[in-house]
N, C-alpha and C positions, 0 to 999 in steps of 0.2 A: 502492498500497497504505500503511495505516494504523499508528497506531502501537499497538493496541490488536487482538487476537487476532478472529478471526469463525468465524462455525460452518464455513467453508470452508480458514483456512489462521490461519497465525502472524500474527502484527503485528513489526511493525519491533523493536518492545523486545524480545522474547521472542526473534526471530532474530540479534539482535546479542548477547544473555546467551548462546545457545546454540551462538553459534560461534565467540564469546570464550572460554566457556568450554572449548568443543573441541581448541581450539588451546595452552589454556594448560595444561591436560591432558596432551594427549600429547606436550608440551614437558617437563611435569615429569615424567613417568614417563621416556622416555628420560634426560633429567639425573640425574634420582634413580641407573638401574640405571651410567650414566655415572660418577659420582660417587662411586657404590659400590665401582669399580673404578681411580679414579685414585691414582696413588701420593701418598702424604702432598707428598713435595714438587712432584709435577709442576703441571700447568696444563688447567683442561677450558674450551674457547672463551675461550679468554688471560686467565682468572682463575685465581688460588690458591687452592687449597682453602679458604682463612677467607672469601674472595669466593667460589665456590660454594656455599656450605652459605647464607652469606647471603642468597644472592641466590633459591637453593631454598626457603628461610622464607619471604623478600617477597613470591614472588612464591605460593608454598602459602598465604599469609592471605589474598593477593587473591583468593586462589579461592574460600577462607571466605568469603570476603566478599559477592561474587557470587553464587553459589550462597543463599545467605541472600535477598540482595536479589532473586534469580530465581524461589525461591519466593514469598517475597512480591507480587511480580506476578505468577504462577502463582496464588495466592490469590486476590488481586481481579480475577483477567484470566483467566477458564476456558480453558481450550484448547480449541480443535476435537475433536468427537469422533471416535473410531477412525473406522475406515473398517466400513462393514454387512456387507460382506461376510465378513469375520475368523469364523473360530471362534471358542468360547469358551472353545480350551485356548491359543489367539494371543491372547485378548484377553487374559488369564488372565497371557500368557508378558510380554506388551508392559507391563500395567504393571508388574507384579514387577520387572522389569527398572529400566525409569523410578525407581522408588520405592529401588530399589538403587543405583542409580546417583547419585541427588540424597543419599541416607546416605553413600555415600561422599565425596559431592564435600567434605560436611563433616568425617566420620567421619578421613579423611584428615591434613586440614592439623589437624585438634585431636590427633590421637594423636601430629604431628609435633611439634605443639607442648610437649605432656606431656612427649615425649620429651627435647626438647632443654633442659625444666624441670627435669627428676629427672639431668641427666648431673650427672657431681661437677666438672666442667669451668668448670659455670655461668657458659658465655660468653655474653652479653648476644647478644640478638634482635633488630637493628637493621634496620628494615624501610626498605630503598633508601636504606640509609645515613641516614636524617633522623630516623623515630621509633623510640624502644625500646621494647619490649613488653613488661611485667611475667611474671615466671616465673611458671609454675602452679601448679609444686609447691617444693621445696628439694632437696637433693640425694636420690638414693636410688636406689643401684646396679641392685637387682632390680626395680622399676619400670623404670629407663630401659630395663634389657634388654628386658625383657616389654612394651613401647612399640615398642623395634628390632625385637625380632618381626612384633610385631604390623599396624605400618608397609608391613614388607615385603609379607606376606603379604597384605594389603589392596590393595597394590599391583600385585599378579599378577592377584588377584580382578577390579583394577580394568581391569583387560586384557583380561582374558576377557571382561566383562564389553562393555565397548568395541568390543570384536571383534563379539559377541553382536548389539550394536545396529545395525552398522557390512553386518552381512549382511542381516541384520534388512530396513534400507531398501533396500540394495540390490535382494532377492526382491523389493518392495514396485516397484520402481522396473523393473526388468527382466524380472521372470518376472511379478507379477501386472497390471501395467501400471497400477497406478495412483497417485495424487495424493498419496500419502505422504509421501512424497521431497520433492515440489515444493513440498507448504506451510510448509515448512523454509527452501525454496532462496529468497534476494531476487531480485527481479530475474526468478520465474516465473509464468507464468500459472496457474490453478489452475478 
C-alpha cells in the first residue's frame, strides 16, 4: 500500500489521518461529556479539573491541525470515487455527511478556543503544558455563553453524524458487501 490514494483505495497517509482523527474525536466526545459531569474537586482519568480541561484543549487543537492537514492532503491527493452502485440520494448523503464531518472537525476546536478566550477567567491554554496559545478575544460573558451552548450542540451533532457514518460503513460492508470499508482499512485487499 502506497502513501497516495489510488482509484481503488485510500493511501496510507489518508488512512492514518482518518483513524487518528477518529480515535481522537471519539476520545474527545466522551471526555468532554465526562468533564461536564465532573465535580470541581473531582478527578478524571487521574487528572484534576484544571489538568483535564488543559488536556481537552490540547487534544482539540491537535484535532484542528490534523483536520486542516487532512483537508490539504485530500485536496492534493484526490480520494477514490464512490461505488458506482450507489443511488443518487446515497451519493448526496455520503458527500453531505463527509462535508459536515470536516466542518465539525474544524468548528468544534475553533468554537472551544473562542469559548475559553471569552471566559472572564482568562485561563491560558497551554498545549500539552508546553506552548501557550493566545486568546482570540477578550473577556465577554455573552460570547462565552453562546460558545458554550454551540460547543455542546455541535458535540451532539458530531455524535449523530459519527453514528450515521459508522452505520453507512457497516451497511456497505455487511449488507451491500462492497469494498467501501476495506478501502479505508490498513492491511486489507481491495
